[in-house]
C-alpha positions in Angstrom: -1.9 73.7 14.1 -2.8 76.7 12.4 -5.7 77.4 10.1 -4.1 77.9 6.6 -7.0 80.1 5.3 -6.9 82.6 8.3 -3.2 82.6 8.2 -3.1 83.2 4.3 -5.4 86.3 4.8 -3.0 87.6 6.9 0.1 87.1 5.1 -1.7 88.8 2.2 -2.9 91.6 4.1 0.4 92.3 5.6 2.1 91.9 2.6 0.1 94.5 0.7 0.4 96.8 3.7 4.0 96.7 3.0 3.6 97.2 -0.7 6.0 94.0 -1.8 4.9 91.9 -4.5 4.4 87.9 -3.9 7.4 87.3 -6.1 9.3 89.9 -3.7 8.4 88.2 -0.6 9.2 84.5 -2.1 12.7 85.6 -3.0 13.6 87.0 0.2 12.5 83.9 1.9 13.9 81.6 -0.9 10.6 80.2 -1.9 8.6 80.6 -5.1 5.7 82.9 -6.0 3.8 79.9 -6.2 4.4 78.6 -2.8 3.2 82.2 -1.5 0.2 82.3 -3.5 -0.8 79.1 -2.3 0.0 80.0 1.4 -2.2 83.4 0.9 -5.0 80.9 -0.6 -4.9 78.6 2.4 -3.5 75.8 0.1 0.0 75.6 1.5 1.5 75.3 4.9 4.9 76.4 6.0 6.9 75.4 9.0 7.6 77.8 11.8 10.8 78.9 10.6 9.5 79.8 7.3 6.8 81.7 9.0 9.4 83.5 11.1 11.0 84.4 8.0 8.2 85.8 6.4 7.2 87.5 9.7 10.6 89.2 9.4 10.4 90.3 5.8 6.9 91.9 6.6 8.2 93.5 9.7 5.5 91.8 11.9 5.8 89.5 14.6 4.6 85.8 14.3 2.3 86.5 16.8 0.9 88.9 14.4 0.8 86.1 11.9 -0.7 83.3 13.7 -3.1 85.5 15.8 -6.7 83.9 15.5 -5.1 81.1 13.1 -4.3 78.7 15.9 -6.7 75.8 15.7 -7.7 75.0 19.6 -8.4 71.4 20.1 -11.8 71.8 22.1 -12.2 68.1 22.4 -9.5 67.1 24.3 -7.3 70.3 26.0 -4.7 68.0 26.9 -3.8 66.8 23.4 -0.5 68.2 22.0 0.1 69.1 18.4 1.8 65.8 18.0 -1.2 63.7 19.3 -3.3 65.4 16.9 -1.1 64.8 13.9 -0.5 61.0 14.8 -4.2 60.4 14.9 -4.6 62.1 11.5 -1.6 60.1 10.2 -3.0 57.1 11.7 -6.7 57.7 10.2 -5.0 58.1 6.9 -3.6 54.4 6.8 -4.9 51.7 4.8 -5.5 48.2 6.6 -2.0 47.0 5.5 -0.1 50.1 6.9 -2.3 50.1 10.1 -1.2 46.1 10.8 2.1 46.8 9.7 2.4 49.9 12.5 0.6 47.9 15.2 3.0 45.0 14.7 5.8 47.6 14.8 4.6 49.1 18.2 4.2 45.5 19.7 8.0 44.7 18.6 9.3 48.1 20.2 7.0 47.5 23.3 8.5 43.7 23.9 12.1 45.3 23.3 11.4 47.9 25.5 10.3 45.6 28.1 13.3 43.3 27.7 15.8 46.1 27.5 14.8 47.6 30.6 13.9 44.6 32.5 17.5 43.4 32.2 19.2 46.5 34.0 
């Protein structure tokens, strides 16, 4: 996970240093100018592949872009990115979605026990 505001400021800084417009950057990575604007204002997230493309266009490394932008989860240093994303996803569930997910997990767990116990 990364801090979108800090990353956006970095993209903006390196883009201006390279003297290219948002529109030019967007064209180079097959995105819209509004996507770049939203990224620079911390309102948009790009996947790692797009961030790598942006870094290439700006002649910087991915580390240059993400430096000081990565979010460290101090509450649980063993938590992975996916643990945090799953926690956030589950926190967004309404009661019905949570109940359905729990039923699915119970079913999956039972199925897994039966499948592996039959070997």
